LOMAR-856662 format. One record per atom (N, C-alpha, C): residue number from 1; residue in three letters; x, y, z. Coordinates in pm, whole numbers, always signed. Layout:
BEGIN
(rec NUM, 'ALA', (X, Y, Z)),
...
//
This chain:
BEGIN
(rec 1, 'MET', (-1451, -198, +4191)),
(rec 1, 'MET', (-1562, -104, +4210)),
(rec 1, 'MET', (-1689, -173, +4259)),
(rec 2, 'LEU', (-1697, -303, +4243)),
(rec 2, 'LEU', (-1817, -375, +4282)),
(rec 2, 'LEU', (-1849, -348, +4429)),
(rec 3, 'GLY', (-1972, -304, +4455)),
(rec 3, 'GLY', (-2016, -275, +4590)),
(rec 3, 'GLY', (-1987, -134, +4637)),
(rec 4, 'ARG', (-1913, -59, +4559)),
(rec 4, 'ARG', (-1879, +78, +4597)),
(rec 4, 'ARG', (-1978, +178, +4537)),
(rec 5, 'SER', (-1980, +296, +4594)),
(rec 5, 'SER', (-2063, +403, +4538)),
(rec 5, 'SER', (-1995, +460, +4414)),
(rec 6, 'VAL', (-2077, +499, +4318)),
(rec 6, 'VAL', (-2028, +567, +4200)),
(rec 6, 'VAL', (-1969, +701, +4244)),
(rec 7, 'PRO', (-1856, +741, +4190)),
(rec 7, 'PRO', (-1798, +870, +4231)),
(rec 7, 'PRO', (-1891, +986, +4199)),
(rec 8, 'ASN', (-1892, +1083, +4287)),
(rec 8, 'ASN', (-1974, +1202, +4266)),
(rec 8, 'ASN', (-1884, +1312, +4212)),
(rec 9, 'VAL', (-1888, +1329, +4081)),
(rec 9, 'VAL', (-1811, +1434, +4014)),
(rec 9, 'VAL', (-1907, +1519, +3931)),
(rec 10, 'THR', (-1859, +1633, +3887)),
(rec 10, 'THR', (-1939, +1722, +3804)),
(rec 10, 'THR', (-1898, +1706, +3658)),
(rec 11, 'LEU', (-1996, +1675, +3575)),
(rec 11, 'LEU', (-1975, +1667, +3431)),
(rec 11, 'LEU', (-2032, +1793, +3367)),
(rec 12, 'LYS', (-1959, +1852, +3277)),
(rec 12, 'LYS', (-2002, +1973, +3206)),
(rec 12, 'LYS', (-2078, +1932, +3081)),
(rec 13, 'THR', (-2208, +1957, +3080)),
(rec 13, 'THR', (-2292, +1917, +2967)),
(rec 13, 'THR', (-2352, +2040, +2900)),
(rec 14, 'ARG', (-2407, +2018, +2781)),
(rec 14, 'ARG', (-2478, +2123, +2708)),
(rec 14, 'ARG', (-2622, +2077, +2692)),
(rec 15, 'VAL', (-2715, +2168, +2719)),
(rec 15, 'VAL', (-2858, +2137, +2714)),
(rec 15, 'VAL', (-2926, +2236, +2620)),
(rec 16, 'ARG', (-3011, +2183, +2533)),
(rec 16, 'ARG', (-3085, +2269, +2441)),
(rec 16, 'ARG', (-3177, +2360, +2522)),
(rec 17, 'ASP', (-3177, +2486, +2488)),
(rec 17, 'ASP', (-3256, +2587, +2560)),
(rec 17, 'ASP', (-3303, +2689, +2458)),
(rec 18, 'GLU', (-3431, +2685, +2425)),
(rec 18, 'GLU', (-3486, +2774, +2321)),
(rec 18, 'GLU', (-3480, +2921, +2360)),
(rec 19, 'SER', (-3456, +2951, +2488)),
(rec 19, 'SER', (-3444, +3091, +2528)),
(rec 19, 'SER', (-3308, +3150, +2489)),
(rec 20, 'VAL', (-3215, +3064, +2451)),
(rec 20, 'VAL', (-3083, +3110, +2405)),
(rec 20, 'VAL', (-3095, +3147, +2258)),
(rec 21, 'GLU', (-3063, +3271, +2227)),
(rec 21, 'GLU', (-3077, +3318, +2088)),
(rec 21, 'GLU', (-2957, +3276, +2005)),
(rec 22, 'GLY', (-2978, +3275, +1874)),
(rec 22, 'GLY', (-2869, +3247, +1781)),
(rec 22, 'GLY', (-2873, +3105, +1728)),
(rec 23, 'PRO', (-2772, +3070, +1650)),
(rec 23, 'PRO', (-2771, +2940, +1582)),
(rec 23, 'PRO', (-2732, +2823, +1674)),
(rec 24, 'ASN', (-2691, +2851, +1796)),
(rec 24, 'ASN', (-2647, +2746, +1888)),
(rec 24, 'ASN', (-2726, +2757, +2019)),
(rec 25, 'PRO', (-2855, +2716, +2018)),
(rec 25, 'PRO', (-2942, +2738, +2135)),
(rec 25, 'PRO', (-2918, +2638, +2249)),
(rec 26, 'PHE', (-2797, +2637, +2301)),
(rec 26, 'PHE', (-2761, +2548, +2410)),
(rec 26, 'PHE', (-2699, +2630, +2523)),
(rec 27, 'ARG', (-2714, +2577, +2644)),
(rec 27, 'ARG', (-2651, +2639, +2761)),
(rec 27, 'ARG', (-2574, +2530, +2837)),
(rec 28, 'TRP', (-2478, +2575, +2914)),
(rec 28, 'TRP', (-2401, +2482, +2996)),
(rec 28, 'TRP', (-2486, +2438, +3115)),
(rec 29, 'GLU', (-2474, +2311, +3151)),
(rec 29, 'GLU', (-2541, +2261, +3270)),
(rec 29, 'GLU', (-2451, +2159, +3338)),
(rec 30, 'ASP', (-2427, +2181, +3466)),
(rec 30, 'ASP', (-2348, +2085, +3543)),
(rec 30, 'ASP', (-2435, +1967, +3582)),
(rec 31, 'VAL', (-2383, +1846, +3561)),
(rec 31, 'VAL', (-2450, +1724, +3602)),
(rec 31, 'VAL', (-2364, +1659, +3709)),
(rec 32, 'HIS', (-2423, +1636, +3824)),
(rec 32, 'HIS', (-2352, +1573, +3936)),
(rec 32, 'HIS', (-2386, +1424, +3933)),
(rec 33, 'THR', (-2284, +1342, +3915)),
(rec 33, 'THR', (-2309, +1199, +3896)),
(rec 33, 'THR', (-2372, +1135, +4019)),
(rec 34, 'GLY', (-2345, +1187, +4137)),
(rec 34, 'GLY', (-2411, +1134, +4256)),
(rec 34, 'GLY', (-2562, +1150, +4248)),
(rec 35, 'ASP', (-2607, +1264, +4198)),
(rec 35, 'ASP', (-2750, +1288, +4180)),
(rec 35, 'ASP', (-2806, +1207, +4063)),
(rec 36, 'LEU', (-2727, +1196, +3957)),
(rec 36, 'LEU', (-2771, +1128, +3835)),
(rec 36, 'LEU', (-2810, +983, +3861)),
(rec 37, 'PHE', (-2734, +914, +3950)),
(rec 37, 'PHE', (-2756, +772, +3974)),
(rec 37, 'PHE', (-2836, +743, +4100)),
(rec 38, 'ALA', (-2877, +845, +4171)),
(rec 38, 'ALA', (-2951, +825, +4296)),
(rec 38, 'ALA', (-3093, +778, +4267)),
(rec 39, 'GLY', (-3137, +677, +4341)),
(rec 39, 'GLY', (-3276, +634, +4338)),
(rec 39, 'GLY', (-3321, +561, +4213)),
(rec 40, 'LYS', (-3228, +509, +4134)),
(rec 40, 'LYS', (-3270, +438, +4015)),
(rec 40, 'LYS', (-3168, +330, +3978)),
(rec 41, 'ARG', (-3209, +243, +3886)),
(rec 41, 'ARG', (-3120, +140, +3831)),
(rec 41, 'ARG', (-3075, +189, +3694)),
(rec 42, 'ALA', (-2944, +192, +3677)),
(rec 42, 'ALA', (-2888, +240, +3550)),
(rec 42, 'ALA', (-2784, +142, +3499)),
(rec 43, 'VAL', (-2772, +138, +3367)),
(rec 43, 'VAL', (-2662, +68, +3302)),
(rec 43, 'VAL', (-2571, +176, +3248)),
(rec 44, 'VAL', (-2443, +161, +3276)),
(rec 44, 'VAL', (-2342, +257, +3231)),
(rec 44, 'VAL', (-2236, +179, +3154)),
(rec 45, 'PHE', (-2200, +228, +3039)),
(rec 45, 'PHE', (-2086, +170, +2968)),
(rec 45, 'PHE', (-1993, +283, +2927)),
(rec 46, 'SER', (-1864, +251, +2926)),
(rec 46, 'SER', (-1765, +351, +2891)),
(rec 46, 'SER', (-1676, +296, +2781)),
(rec 47, 'LEU', (-1627, +386, +2700)),
(rec 47, 'LEU', (-1550, +348, +2583)),
(rec 47, 'LEU', (-1440, +450, +2557)),
(rec 48, 'PRO', (-1341, +414, +2475)),
(rec 48, 'PRO', (-1228, +503, +2454)),
(rec 48, 'PRO', (-1260, +638, +2389)),
(rec 49, 'GLY', (-1356, +644, +2297)),
(rec 49, 'GLY', (-1380, +775, +2240)),
(rec 49, 'GLY', (-1487, +781, +2133)),
(rec 50, 'ALA', (-1551, +895, +2128)),
(rec 50, 'ALA', (-1647, +923, +2022)),
(rec 50, 'ALA', (-1575, +921, +1887)),
(rec 51, 'PHE', (-1646, +879, +1786)),
(rec 51, 'PHE', (-1598, +874, +1647)),
(rec 51, 'PHE', (-1485, +774, +1625)),
(rec 52, 'THR', (-1455, +689, +1723)),
(rec 52, 'THR', (-1352, +586, +1704)),
(rec 52, 'THR', (-1420, +460, +1652)),
(rec 53, 'PRO', (-1347, +371, +1585)),
(rec 53, 'PRO', (-1412, +261, +1511)),
(rec 53, 'PRO', (-1504, +170, +1592)),
(rec 54, 'THR', (-1454, +96, +1687)),
(rec 54, 'THR', (-1538, +0, +1760)),
(rec 54, 'THR', (-1648, +71, +1838)),
(rec 55, 'CYS', (-1615, +184, +1894)),
(rec 55, 'CYS', (-1713, +260, +1973)),
(rec 55, 'CYS', (-1831, +304, +1887)),
(rec 56, 'SER', (-1801, +345, +1764)),
(rec 56, 'SER', (-1903, +400, +1674)),
(rec 56, 'SER', (-1978, +295, +1593)),
(rec 57, 'THR', (-1911, +185, +1557)),
(rec 57, 'THR', (-1976, +85, +1473)),
(rec 57, 'THR', (-2036, -29, +1553)),
(rec 58, 'GLU', (-1989, -50, +1676)),
(rec 58, 'GLU', (-2033, -164, +1755)),
(rec 58, 'GLU', (-2096, -124, +1888)),
(rec 59, 'GLN', (-2014, -71, +1979)),
(rec 59, 'GLN', (-2056, -62, +2120)),
(rec 59, 'GLN', (-2175, +31, +2143)),
(rec 60, 'CYS', (-2163, +156, +2108)),
(rec 60, 'CYS', (-2274, +249, +2133)),
(rec 60, 'CYS', (-2399, +210, +2054)),
(rec 61, 'PRO', (-2389, +177, +1924)),
(rec 61, 'PRO', (-2509, +133, +1852)),
(rec 61, 'PRO', (-2574, +8, +1912)),
(rec 62, 'ALA', (-2492, -85, +1965)),
(rec 62, 'ALA', (-2549, -207, +2023)),
(rec 62, 'ALA', (-2631, -175, +2147)),
(rec 63, 'PHE', (-2580, -88, +2233)),
(rec 63, 'PHE', (-2658, -50, +2352)),
(rec 63, 'PHE', (-2784, +24, +2312)),
(rec 64, 'GLU', (-2779, +103, +2208)),
(rec 64, 'GLU', (-2899, +171, +2158)),
(rec 64, 'GLU', (-3001, +67, +2107)),
(rec 65, 'ARG', (-2954, -33, +2033)),
(rec 65, 'ARG', (-3044, -138, +1981)),
(rec 65, 'ARG', (-3112, -215, +2092)),
(rec 66, 'TYR', (-3042, -240, +2201)),
(rec 66, 'TYR', (-3095, -319, +2311)),
(rec 66, 'TYR', (-3165, -234, +2418)),
(rec 67, 'TYR', (-3183, -107, +2392)),
(rec 67, 'TYR', (-3240, -17, +2492)),
(rec 67, 'TYR', (-3374, -68, +2547)),
(rec 68, 'ASP', (-3464, -110, +2461)),
(rec 68, 'ASP', (-3595, -158, +2507)),
(rec 68, 'ASP', (-3582, -283, +2594)),
(rec 69, 'ASP', (-3485, -367, +2564)),
(rec 69, 'ASP', (-3460, -486, +2646)),
(rec 69, 'ASP', (-3413, -446, +2786)),
(rec 70, 'PHE', (-3327, -346, +2792)),
(rec 70, 'PHE', (-3282, -296, +2923)),
(rec 70, 'PHE', (-3401, -241, +3002)),
(rec 71, 'LYS', (-3484, -161, +2935)),
(rec 71, 'LYS', (-3601, -102, +3002)),
(rec 71, 'LYS', (-3694, -212, +3053)),
(rec 72, 'ALA', (-3715, -317, +2974)),
(rec 72, 'ALA', (-3804, -427, +3013)),
(rec 72, 'ALA', (-3751, -501, +3136)),
(rec 73, 'LEU', (-3623, -490, +3161)),
(rec 73, 'LEU', (-3562, -557, +3278)),
(rec 73, 'LEU', (-3546, -463, +3397)),
(rec 74, 'GLY', (-3616, -350, +3393)),
(rec 74, 'GLY', (-3618, -260, +3509)),
(rec 74, 'GLY', (-3511, -155, +3513)),
(rec 75, 'VAL', (-3442, -133, +3402)),
(rec 75, 'VAL', (-3339, -29, +3397)),
(rec 75, 'VAL', (-3406, +105, +3365)),
(rec 76, 'ASP', (-3375, +205, +3444)),
(rec 76, 'ASP', (-3434, +337, +3423)),
(rec 76, 'ASP', (-3365, +415, +3312)),
(rec 77, 'ASP', (-3231, +406, +3307)),
(rec 77, 'ASP', (-3155, +479, +3208)),
(rec 77, 'ASP', (-3032, +400, +3166)),
(rec 78, 'VAL', (-2989, +424, +3042)),
(rec 78, 'VAL', (-2864, +368, +2990)),
(rec 78, 'VAL', (-2775, +486, +2953)),
(rec 79, 'TYR', (-2653, +486, +3007)),
(rec 79, 'TYR', (-2560, +597, +2987)),
(rec 79, 'TYR', (-2431, +548, +2922)),
(rec 80, 'CYS', (-2377, +630, +2836)),
(rec 80, 'CYS', (-2245, +609, +2777)),
(rec 80, 'CYS', (-2154, +720, +2826)),
(rec 81, 'VAL', (-2041, +682, +2888)),
(rec 81, 'VAL', (-1943, +778, +2937)),
(rec 81, 'VAL', (-1820, +770, +2848)),
(rec 82, 'SER', (-1770, +885, +2806)),
(rec 82, 'SER', (-1647, +889, +2730)),
(rec 82, 'SER', (-1567, +1012, +2770)),
(rec 83, 'VAL', (-1435, +1000, +2765)),
(rec 83, 'VAL', (-1348, +1114, +2795)),
(rec 83, 'VAL', (-1341, +1201, +2669)),
(rec 84, 'ASN', (-1451, +1268, +2646)),
(rec 84, 'ASN', (-1467, +1364, +2537)),
(rec 84, 'ASN', (-1548, +1480, +2591)),
(rec 85, 'ASP', (-1540, +1595, +2526)),
(rec 85, 'ASP', (-1615, +1712, +2572)),
(rec 85, 'ASP', (-1760, +1707, +2523)),
(rec 86, 'ALA', (-1841, +1795, +2576)),
(rec 86, 'ALA', (-1985, +1797, +2547)),
(rec 86, 'ALA', (-2013, +1822, +2399)),
(rec 87, 'PHE', (-1932, +1903, +2333)),
(rec 87, 'PHE', (-1955, +1933, +2191)),
(rec 87, 'PHE', (-1933, +1808, +2106)),
(rec 88, 'VAL', (-1826, +1735, +2134)),
(rec 88, 'VAL', (-1795, +1613, +2060)),
(rec 88, 'VAL', (-1904, +1508, +2085)),
(rec 89, 'MET', (-1943, +1491, +2210)),
(rec 89, 'MET', (-2044, +1390, +2242)),
(rec 89, 'MET', (-2177, +1422, +2173)),
(rec 90, 'PHE', (-2214, +1549, +2168)),
(rec 90, 'PHE', (-2338, +1589, +2101)),
(rec 90, 'PHE', (-2333, +1555, +1953)),
(rec 91, 'GLN', (-2224, +1593, +1887)),
(rec 91, 'GLN', (-2212, +1567, +1743)),
(rec 91, 'GLN', (-2206, +1417, +1714)),
(rec 92, 'TRP', (-2138, +1341, +1801)),
(rec 92, 'TRP', (-2130, +1197, +1784)),
(rec 92, 'TRP', (-2268, +1133, +1796)),
(rec 93, 'GLY', (-2345, +1177, +1896)),
(rec 93, 'GLY', (-2481, +1127, +1912)),
(rec 93, 'GLY', (-2567, +1155, +1790)),
(rec 94, 'LYS', (-2555, +1276, +1734)),
(rec 94, 'LYS', (-2627, +1309, +1612)),
(rec 94, 'LYS', (-2582, +1220, +1497)),
(rec 95, 'HIS', (-2453, +1202, +1483)),
(rec 95, 'HIS', (-2397, +1121, +1375)),
(rec 95, 'HIS', (-2447, +976, +1383)),
(rec 96, 'LEU', (-2455, +922, +1505)),
(rec 96, 'LEU', (-2500, +784, +1524)),
(rec 96, 'LEU', (-2653, +769, +1523)),
(rec 97, 'GLY', (-2724, +880, +1541)),
(rec 97, 'GLY', (-2869, +872, +1551)),
(rec 97, 'GLY', (-2916, +816, +1684)),
(rec 98, 'VAL', (-2835, +836, +1787)),
(rec 98, 'VAL', (-2869, +785, +1921)),
(rec 98, 'VAL', (-2981, +871, +1980)),
(rec 99, 'SER', (-3087, +804, +2023)),
(rec 99, 'SER', (-3199, +879, +2082)),
(rec 99, 'SER', (-3235, +830, +2222)),
(rec 100, 'ASN', (-3189, +711, +2260)),
(rec 100, 'ASN', (-3225, +655, +2391)),
(rec 100, 'ASN', (-3108, +653, +2489)),
(rec 101, 'VAL', (-2992, +610, +2445)),
(rec 101, 'VAL', (-2874, +609, +2531)),
(rec 101, 'VAL', (-2836, +755, +2557)),
(rec 102, 'LYS', (-2811, +786, +2683)),
(rec 102, 'LYS', (-2772, +922, +2720)),
(rec 102, 'LYS', (-2620, +929, +2722)),
(rec 103, 'LEU', (-2565, +1024, +2647)),
(rec 103, 'LEU', (-2422, +1039, +2635)),
(rec 103, 'LEU', (-2371, +1138, +2740)),
(rec 104, 'LEU', (-2275, +1092, +2820)),
(rec 104, 'LEU', (-2219, +1174, +2927)),
(rec 104, 'LEU', (-2075, +1212, +2894)),
(rec 105, 'PRO', (-2049, +1342, +2877)),
(rec 105, 'PRO', (-1913, +1386, +2848)),
(rec 105, 'PRO', (-1831, +1398, +2977)),
(rec 106, 'ASP', (-1723, +1322, +2981)),
(rec 106, 'ASP', (-1628, +1328, +3094)),
(rec 106, 'ASP', (-1500, +1393, +3042)),
(rec 107, 'GLY', (-1515, +1516, +2995)),
(rec 107, 'GLY', (-1408, +1586, +2925)),
(rec 107, 'GLY', (-1276, +1591, +2999)),
(rec 108, 'SER', (-1279, +1606, +3128)),
(rec 108, 'SER', (-1156, +1613, +3207)),
(rec 108, 'SER', (-1113, +1476, +3258)),
(rec 109, 'GLY', (-1194, +1375, +3236)),
(rec 109, 'GLY', (-1161, +1241, +3281)),
(rec 109, 'GLY', (-1176, +1219, +3430)),
(rec 110, 'ASP', (-1243, +1310, +3500)),
(rec 110, 'ASP', (-1256, +1299, +3646)),
(rec 110, 'ASP', (-1335, +1176, +3688)),
(rec 111, 'PHE', (-1448, +1151, +3624)),
(rec 111, 'PHE', (-1529, +1034, +3658)),
(rec 111, 'PHE', (-1451, +907, +3627)),
(rec 112, 'THR', (-1394, +902, +3508)),
(rec 112, 'THR', (-1319, +783, +3464)),
(rec 112, 'THR', (-1200, +756, +3555)),
(rec 113, 'ARG', (-1130, +860, +3596)),
(rec 113, 'ARG', (-1017, +845, +3688)),
(rec 113, 'ARG', (-1062, +787, +3820)),
(rec 114, 'ARG', (-1171, +840, +3874)),
(rec 114, 'ARG', (-1222, +791, +4003)),
(rec 114, 'ARG', (-1276, +649, +3993)),
(rec 115, 'MET', (-1314, +607, +3872)),
(rec 115, 'MET', (-1357, +469, +3851)),
(rec 115, 'MET', (-1237, +375, +3838)),
(rec 116, 'GLY', (-1118, +432, +3830)),
(rec 116, 'GLY', (-997, +351, +3813)),
(rec 116, 'GLY', (-977, +302, +3671)),
(rec 117, 'MET', (-1041, +367, +3573)),
(rec 117, 'MET', (-1039, +319, +3435)),
(rec 117, 'MET', (-972, +416, +3338)),
(rec 118, 'LEU', (-907, +521, +3390)),
(rec 118, 'LEU', (-841, +617, +3302)),
(rec 118, 'LEU', (-706, +558, +3259)),
(rec 119, 'ILE', (-687, +548, +3128)),
(rec 119, 'ILE', (-563, +493, +3074)),
(rec 119, 'ILE', (-504, +593, +2974)),
(rec 120, 'LYS', (-383, +569, +2935)),
(rec 120, 'LYS', (-317, +651, +2834)),
(rec 120, 'LYS', (-327, +582, +2699)),
(rec 121, 'LYS', (-366, +658, +2600)),
(rec 121, 'LYS', (-370, +609, +2462)),
(rec 121, 'LYS', (-275, +695, +2379)),
(rec 122, 'ASN', (-160, +729, +2438)),
(rec 122, 'ASN', (-63, +815, +2370)),
(rec 122, 'ASN', (-11, +751, +2242)),
(rec 123, 'HIS', (-6, +619, +2238)),
(rec 123, 'HIS', (+43, +549, +2118)),
(rec 123, 'HIS', (-45, +578, +1996)),
(rec 124, 'LEU', (-167, +626, +2020)),
(rec 124, 'LEU', (-258, +664, +1912)),
(rec 124, 'LEU', (-277, +815, +1901)),
(rec 125, 'GLY', (-210, +889, +1991)),
(rec 125, 'GLY', (-226, +1034, +1992)),
(rec 125, 'GLY', (-354, +1081, +2059)),
(rec 126, 'PHE', (-418, +993, +2137)),
(rec 126, 'PHE', (-545, +1026, +2201)),
(rec 126, 'PHE', (-527, +1091, +2338)),
(rec 127, 'GLY', (-414, +1067, +2405)),
(rec 127, 'GLY', (-399, +1114, +2542)),
(rec 127, 'GLY', (-475, +1023, +2637)),
(rec 128, 'ASP', (-525, +1080, +2746)),
(rec 128, 'ASP', (-599, +1001, +2845)),
(rec 128, 'ASP', (-738, +966, +2792)),
(rec 129, 'ARG', (-774, +839, +2807)),
(rec 129, 'ARG', (-905, +789, +2764)),
(rec 129, 'ARG', (-953, +684, +2862)),
(rec 130, 'SER', (-1072, +634, +2839)),
(rec 130, 'SER', (-1128, +530, +2925)),
(rec 130, 'SER', (-1098, +392, +2868)),
(rec 131, 'TRP', (-1069, +299, +2958)),
(rec 131, 'TRP', (-1069, +158, +2922)),
(rec 131, 'TRP', (-1215, +117, +2911)),
(rec 132, 'ARG', (-1246, +18, +2830)),
(rec 132, 'ARG', (-1385, -27, +2816)),
(rec 132, 'ARG', (-1431, -98, +2943)),
(rec 133, 'TYR', (-1544, -51, +2994)),
(rec 133, 'TYR', (-1610, -119, +3106)),
(rec 133, 'TYR', (-1759, -91, +3097)),
(rec 134, 'ALA', (-1836, -171, +3169)),
(rec 134, 'ALA', (-1980, -150, +3182)),
(rec 134, 'ALA', (-2017, -185, +3326)),
(rec 135, 'MET', (-2126, -130, +3373)),
(rec 135, 'MET', (-2170, -161, +3509)),
(rec 135, 'MET', (-2320, -141, +3520)),
(rec 136, 'VAL', (-2375, -207, +3621)),
(rec 136, 'VAL', (-2513, -183, +3661)),
(rec 136, 'VAL', (-2503, -109, +3794)),
(rec 137, 'VAL', (-2577, +0, +3804)),
(rec 137, 'VAL', (-2575, +84, +3924)),
(rec 137, 'VAL', (-2716, +86, +3982)),
(rec 138, 'ASP', (-2727, +48, +4108)),
(rec 138, 'ASP', (-2854, +56, +4181)),
(rec 138, 'ASP', (-2841, +163, +4288)),
(rec 139, 'ASP', (-2920, +269, +4275)),
(rec 139, 'ASP', (-2922, +378, +4373)),
(rec 139, 'ASP', (-2781, +422, +4410)),
(rec 140, 'GLY', (-2699, +442, +4308)),
(rec 140, 'GLY', (-2565, +495, +4329)),
(rec 140, 'GLY', (-2458, +392, +4362)),
(rec 141, 'LYS', (-2495, +265, +4377)),
(rec 141, 'LYS', (-2398, +159, +4411)),
(rec 141, 'LYS', (-2374, +69, +4290)),
(rec 142, 'VAL', (-2249, +33, +4269)),
(rec 142, 'VAL', (-2213, -57, +4160)),
(rec 142, 'VAL', (-2247, -200, +4204)),
(rec 143, 'VAL', (-2344, -262, +4135)),
(rec 143, 'VAL', (-2387, -397, +4171)),
(rec 143, 'VAL', (-2342, -503, +4071)),
(rec 144, 'ALA', (-2299, -461, +3953)),
(rec 144, 'ALA', (-2243, -554, +3855)),
(rec 144, 'ALA', (-2134, -481, +3779)),
(rec 145, 'TRP', (-2026, -553, +3748)),
(rec 145, 'TRP', (-1909, -492, +3685)),
(rec 145, 'TRP', (-1861, -580, +3570)),
(rec 146, 'PHE', (-1836, -518, +3457)),
(rec 146, 'PHE', (-1788, -584, +3336)),
(rec 146, 'PHE', (-1669, -503, +3284)),
(rec 147, 'GLU', (-1558, -570, +3260)),
(rec 147, 'GLU', (-1437, -499, +3218)),
(rec 147, 'GLU', (-1363, -584, +3115)),
(rec 148, 'GLU', (-1312, -517, +3014)),
(rec 148, 'GLU', (-1231, -589, +2916)),
(rec 148, 'GLU', (-1097, -627, +2979)),
(rec 149, 'PRO', (-1044, -744, +2943)),
(rec 149, 'PRO', (-917, -788, +3000)),
(rec 149, 'PRO', (-799, -708, +2945)),
(rec 150, 'GLY', (-692, -704, +3025)),
(rec 150, 'GLY', (-564, -650, +2976)),
(rec 150, 'GLY', (-547, -501, +2987)),
(rec 151, 'ILE', (-613, -435, +3082)),
(rec 151, 'ILE', (-600, -290, +3095)),
(rec 151, 'ILE', (-452, -251, +3098)),
(rec 152, 'ASN', (-418, -150, +3017)),
(rec 152, 'ASN', (-279, -107, +3008)),
(rec 152, 'ASN', (-271, +33, +2950)),
(rec 153, 'ASP', (-155, +94, +2964)),
(rec 153, 'ASP', (-128, +228, +2911)),
(rec 153, 'ASP', (-42, +227, +2786)),
(rec 154, 'MET', (-4, +111, +2738)),
(rec 154, 'MET', (+95, +102, +2631)),
(rec 154, 'MET', (+38, +59, +2496)),
(rec 155, 'GLY', (-92, +35, +2488)),
(rec 155, 'GLY', (-149, -12, +2363)),
(rec 155, 'GLY', (-118, -158, +2335)),
(rec 156, 'GLU', (-93, -232, +2443)),
(rec 156, 'GLU', (-59, -374, +2430)),
(rec 156, 'GLU', (-187, -458, +2426)),
(rec 157, 'ASP', (-273, -427, +2332)),
(rec 157, 'ASP', (-400, -497, +2320)),
(rec 157, 'ASP', (-454, -473, +2180)),
(rec 158, 'ASP', (-559, -543, +2147)),
(rec 158, 'ASP', (-626, -523, +2018)),
(rec 158, 'ASP', (-760, -454, +2038)),
(rec 159, 'ASP', (-766, -362, +2136)),
(rec 159, 'ASP', (-891, -292, +2168)),
(rec 159, 'ASP', (-1003, -394, +2192)),
(rec 160, 'PRO', (-987, -476, +2297)),
(rec 160, 'PRO', (-1086, -582, +2319)),
(rec 160, 'PRO', (-1227, -528, +2341)),
(rec 161, 'TYR', (-1322, -601, +2286)),
(rec 161, 'TYR', (-1464, -569, +2304)),
(rec 161, 'TYR', (-1541, -700, +2306)),
(rec 162, 'GLY', (-1570, -748, +2424)),
(rec 162, 'GLY', (-1645, -872, +2441)),
(rec 162, 'GLY', (-1719, -872, +2573)),
(rec 163, 'GLU', (-1647, -850, +2680)),
(rec 163, 'GLU', (-1706, -850, +2815)),
(rec 163, 'GLU', (-1805, -736, +2834)),
(rec 164, 'THR', (-1784, -626, +2762)),
(rec 164, 'THR', (-1866, -506, +2782)),
(rec 164, 'THR', (-1973, -488, +2676)),
(rec 165, 'ARG', (-1999, -592, +2599)),
(rec 165, 'ARG', (-2111, -589, +2505)),
(rec 165, 'ARG', (-2241, -585, +2586)),
(rec 166, 'PRO', (-2351, -545, +2528)),
(rec 166, 'PRO', (-2477, -540, +2602)),
(rec 166, 'PRO', (-2527, -678, +2647)),
(rec 167, 'GLU', (-2497, -784, +2572)),
(rec 167, 'GLU', (-2551, -916, +2602)),
(rec 167, 'GLU', (-2511, -967, +2742)),
(rec 168, 'PRO', (-2383, -959, +2783)),
(rec 168, 'PRO', (-2350, -1003, +2920)),
(rec 168, 'PRO', (-2421, -920, +3027)),
(rec 169, 'VAL', (-2439, -791, +3000)),
(rec 169, 'VAL', (-2510, -705, +3096)),
(rec 169, 'VAL', (-2656, -748, +3104)),
(rec 170, 'LEU', (-2717, -774, +2990)),
(rec 170, 'LEU', (-2856, -820, +2988)),
(rec 170, 'LEU', (-2870, -954, +3061)),
(rec 171, 'ASP', (-2776, -1045, +3039)),
(rec 171, 'ASP', (-2780, -1174, +3109)),
(rec 171, 'ASP', (-2775, -1156, +3261)),
(rec 172, 'TRP', (-2689, -1064, +3306)),
(rec 172, 'TRP', (-2680, -1036, +3449)),
(rec 172, 'TRP', (-2813, -981, +3501)),
(rec 173, 'LEU', (-2871, -889, +3427)),
(rec 173, 'LEU', (-2998, -828, +3469)),
(rec 173, 'LEU', (-3110, -933, +3476)),
(rec 174, 'LYS', (-3113, -1026, +3383)),
(rec 174, 'LYS', (-3214, -1131, +3384)),
(rec 174, 'LYS', (-3199, -1218, +3509)),
(rec 175, 'ALA', (-3075, -1241, +3550)),
(rec 175, 'ALA', (-3048, -1325, +3668)),
(rec 175, 'ALA', (-3064, -1249, +3800)),
(rec 176, 'HIS', (-3068, -1115, +3793)),
(rec 176, 'HIS', (-3077, -1031, +3913)),
(rec 176, 'HIS', (-3183, -922, +3892)),
(rec 177, 'PRO', (-3311, -961, +3896)),
(rec 177, 'PRO', (-3417, -863, +3874)),
(rec 177, 'PRO', (-3413, -751, +3978)),
(rec 178, 'ALA', (-3459, -636, +3936)),
(rec 178, 'ALA', (-3465, -521, +4028)),
(rec 178, 'ALA', (-3557, -555, +4145)),
(rec 179, 'GLY', (-3514, -513, +4263)),
(rec 179, 'GLY', (-3590, -548, +4384)),
(rec 179, 'GLY', (-3685, -452, +4430)),
//
């Protein structure tokens, strides 16, 4: 993916809207990833799923902790992509207390598939999910790529989490300041 444009797909999100009556004041809003990443520097990380162990105790909280460091290095936004629906992503964000990292629901896996990172986690009963990766995106182009080793569909791994931690991404950003 290095040097390529981020795929332009539509993500189905839910947005709080006080004009919506009742106990669930949210409305559907389509987010087009081509527009989302245009004209800015973003850090994107993807993980197998909301409410799963490493994703919930390590990866997403770590990117939230380092959010100010990312901003200081010229990053406009930090996004987490997961093959989960908007309702799950919202509840997971509330559960984690995430306020800075923006959670992007890729419920159908379209973005993840186009990134070449959609894998099968059938051995865990999860179905299609994302392999762990992270990237830096400048104006819609992938300029840095981080991927866990051993991508597979058979569960022949120990759910690696090292290459996609925030620290390697921060190191890359320090060495490649925004232009």
